[in-house]
C-alpha positions in Angstrom: -32.6 -23.7 -1.4 -29.6 -21.6 -2.4 -28.2 -19.3 0.3 -26.1 -17.2 -2.1 -26.3 -16.1 -5.7 -23.4 -14.9 -7.9 -24.0 -12.4 -10.7 -21.7 -10.5 -13.1 -21.8 -6.8 -12.4 -19.7 -6.0 -15.5 -16.7 -7.6 -17.2 -14.5 -7.1 -14.0 -16.8 -7.1 -11.0 -19.1 -9.7 -9.6 -22.1 -9.3 -7.2 -22.5 -11.9 -4.5 -26.1 -11.9 -3.2 -26.6 -13.1 0.4 -30.1 -14.6 0.4 -30.3 -16.0 3.9 -28.8 -15.8 7.4 -25.1 -16.3 8.1 -24.5 -20.0 8.9 -21.8 -22.6 8.3 -24.0 -23.9 5.4 -23.7 -20.5 3.7 -19.9 -20.5 4.3 -19.7 -24.0 2.8 -21.7 -22.7 -0.3 -19.1 -20.0 -0.8 -16.3 -22.5 -0.6 -18.0 -24.8 -3.1 -18.6 -21.9 -5.4 -14.9 -21.0 -5.5 -13.7 -24.6 -5.8 -16.2 -25.6 -8.5 -15.0 -23.0 -11.0 -11.3 -23.9 -11.1 -9.9 -20.5 -10.2 -12.6 -18.4 -12.1 -13.2 -16.3 -8.9 -9.6 -16.1 -7.6 -8.8 -12.5 -6.7 -11.9 -11.2 -8.4 -13.5 -8.0 -6.9 -16.9 -8.7 -5.3 -19.8 -6.5 -4.2 -21.8 -8.0 -1.4 -25.5 -7.5 -1.9 -27.2 -8.2 1.5 -30.8 -9.4 0.6 -31.4 -11.0 4.1 -32.4 -8.2 6.4 -31.4 -9.6 9.8 -27.6 -9.8 9.3 -25.6 -7.8 11.9 -22.3 -6.1 11.6 -20.3 -8.8 13.4 -21.8 -11.4 11.0 -20.9 -9.2 8.0 -17.3 -9.1 9.3 -17.2 -12.9 9.5 -18.6 -13.2 6.0 -16.0 -10.8 4.6 -13.2 -12.8 6.3 -14.5 -16.1 4.9 -14.7 -14.6 1.4 -11.2 -13.1 1.7 -9.8 -16.5 2.9 -11.3 -18.0 -0.3 -9.3 -15.5 -2.4 -12.0 -13.1 -3.5 -11.8 -9.4 -2.7 -14.8 -7.6 -1.2 -14.8 -4.0 -2.5 -18.2 -2.8 -1.3 -21.7 -3.7 -0.2 -25.3 -3.0 -1.1 -27.7 -3.0 1.8 -30.6 -1.1 3.3 -29.4 -1.7 6.8 -27.7 1.3 8.3 -25.6 -0.7 10.7 -24.1 -2.6 7.8 -23.5 0.6 5.8 -21.8 2.2 8.8 -19.6 -0.9 9.3 -18.7 -1.0 5.6 -17.7 2.6 5.6 -15.5 2.1 8.7 -13.8 -0.9 6.9 -13.0 1.2 3.9 -15.6 -0.5 1.6 -17.6 1.3 -1.1 -21.3 1.7 -0.7 -23.2 0.8 -3.8 -26.8 1.8 -4.6 -29.4 -0.8 -5.5 -29.4 -0.8 -9.3 -31.3 -2.5 -12.0 -29.3 -4.4 -14.7 -30.3 -1.7 -17.3 -28.7 1.0 -15.1 -25.3 -0.6 -14.6 -23.8 0.8 -17.8 -25.0 4.3 -16.9 -23.3 4.0 -13.5 -20.1 2.4 -14.8 -18.1 5.6 -14.4 -18.7 5.5 -10.6 -17.1 2.1 -10.2 -13.6 2.0 -8.6 -10.4 1.5 -10.6 -9.2 -2.0 -9.8 -5.5 -2.9 -10.0 -4.8 -6.7 -9.8 -1.1 -6.5 -10.5 1.5 -5.7 -7.8 2.5 -2.0 -7.7 6.3 -2.2 -7.9 9.1 0.0 -6.7 8.9 3.6 -8.0 5.7 2.9 -10.0 2.8 5.3 -9.8 -0.9 4.3 -10.1 -3.6 7.0 -10.3 -7.4 6.7 -10.1 -9.0 9.8 -11.4 -12.5 10.7 -10.3 -13.1 7.4 -8.5 -12.0 5.1 -5.7 -8.9 2.8 -6.1 -8.9 -0.9 -5.2 -5.6 -2.7 -5.0 -5.7 -6.5 -5.1 -2.0 -7.1 -4.8 0.9 -5.6 -2.7 2.4 -2.2 -3.0 6.2 -2.1 -2.9 8.3 0.5 -1.1 8.6 3.9 -2.9 5.6 3.2 -5.1 2.8 5.7 -5.1 -1.0 4.9 -5.2 -3.2 7.9 -5.8 -7.0 8.4 -5.9 -9.4 11.2 -6.1 -11.6 9.0 -3.9 -10.8 6.3 -1.3 -8.1 3.7 -1.5 -8.7 0.1 -0.4 -5.6 -2.3 -0.4 -6.1 -6.0 0.2 -2.5 -7.0 0.5 0.6 -5.5 2.2 1.4 -1.9 1.5 4.9 -0.6 1.8 4.7 2.5 -0.4 2.9 5.9 -0.3 -0.9 6.1 -0.3 -2.8 9.3 -1.3 -6.6 9.5 -1.1 -8.9 12.4 -1.7 -6.2 14.2 -3.7 -8.8 16.7 -5.0 -9.7 17.7 -1.4 -12.3 15.1 -0.6 -12.1 15.0 3.2 -14.6 12.1 3.3 -12.2 9.8 1.5 -10.8 6.9 3.5 -7.8 4.5 3.3 -8.1 0.8 4.1 -4.9 -1.3 4.2 -5.1 -5.0 4.9 -1.4 -5.3 6.1 0.0 -1.9 7.1 3.7 -1.1 6.5 3.3 2.2 4.5 5.9 4.9 4.2 3.3 7.7 3.9 -0.5 8.1 4.0 -2.4 11.2 3.0 -6.0 12.2 2.8 -7.0 15.5 1.3 -3.5 16.8 1.8 -3.2 15.9 5.5 -0.4 13.4 5.7 1.7 11.2 8.0 5.1 9.9 7.1 6.7 6.9 8.8 10.4 6.2 9.0 9.4 3.2 11.2 5.9 2.0 11.4 4.8 1.7 15.0 4.4 -1.8 16.3 0.7 -1.4 17.0 0.1 -0.6 13.3 2.7 -2.9 11.7 1.1 -5.7 9.6 -2.3 -4.9 11.0 -5.5 -4.2 9.1 -6.0 -0.4 9.4 -8.7 2.1 8.4 -7.6 5.7 8.1 -10.0 8.7 7.9 -10.0 12.4 8.7 -11.4 13.5 12.1 -11.5 17.2 12.8 -8.7 17.8 10.3 -6.4 15.1 11.7 -5.7 11.6 10.4 -7.4 8.9 12.5 -6.0 5.4 12.5 -8.3 2.5 13.5 -7.2 -1.1 13.8 -9.9 -3.5 12.7 
């Protein structure tokens, strides 16, 4: 019996359905999926659809780590379990509603803008009316800007702006933190030198009582 199922969400995004409990066998199935398609899934954005109802947050964290190690990028989840939804939000992941195939095109405008190329020095990338997902690194003095949240799955050395239209619920996730500036809804923090406790760490940033909150995950 298959433990996972892969489906195309649209021409850019895949849905990985988790059909059973988290085990080594499930992890092996993910590895086999990636290796069997000769790079087809390398660096592709993936939505995790958790069909199995008894998965806990720590197991979801392990699952995301295994998927990342196999060079796929988890951008969000679908789940009816509040614990998993809360964890995903804390990790800077998008929360997707359960949709029927016929509804996908109608909801396409809600999907995040996905940038797979490196954002180079002095370049500016803008995601209007949606979240922004960065699959490659962001060089120093580059700007990444989103009306929604920003999720970066490589090192970030430039400037990150989320919630630029005033969305105080926007978040920033950076896999390897070395940013020059981060901002949510106009509240910003600039770094001449990144503190050691944040440097090269996976960090989630949100607004708490009008102040930026940095959480290492």
